[in-house]
N, C-alpha and C positions, 0 to 999 in steps of 0.2 A: 504494500500500500504506500509506503514511503517513496519507493521508486516512481510510482505513478504521480505522486505529488511533485516530486522533483522534475519529472518530465513535463508536467503541466506548467510549472513555473518557468522552466527554460523555454517552453513554447511561447508563453506570454511575453517574455523578455525579447525573444527573437521577433515576435510580431510587433512589439513596440519599436524596435529598430526599423522594421520595414515601413510602418506607418509614419515614423518620423521622416524617413527619406521621401515618402510620397507628399507629405505636407510641406517640407522644406527641401526642394530638390537642388541643393547646393552640393558641391563635391564631397565635403566631409560626411554628411549624413548618408549619402548614397554609398560611399566607400565603406562606411561602418556597417550599413545594412547588408552589403554584399559580402563582407568578410565576417564580422562578429555576429551579425544576425543569422547568417547562414550556418555558422559554427554552432550557435545555440540551438537552432532548429534541427540540425543534423544529429547533435548529441541527444536532444529530446526524443527524436524518432528512434535512435538506437536504443535508448533506455526503454521506450515503449515496446519496441520489437522484442527486446530481451524478456520483458515481463510477459508478453503474450506467448512467446515460444516456451518459456519455462512453465507457464500454466498449462499449455497444451501437453507438454511432456509429462507433467505431474498427473493430469487426467488420463493420459494414455497408459501410464504405468498402473494406475488404479483400476482401470477397466480391463486391461489386457489379461487374458486367462493365464493362470500360472502353469508352467511346465511340470508335469508330475515326476519327471526323472531327475 
């Protein structure tokens, strides 16, 4: 649950950089949105993907029939 909160927070920070670059299209906000904002968004997506894959693996292990041998 903590990882999802971190992912959501990083997503909002990345979106803030993107919105800032749209409101004030000068070189500094655009460069920050393209580098820092993208890094935050990519990291947020990676954390989210990790949480989803680990939940799927946990559910698969729980449902999978056990080998009798």
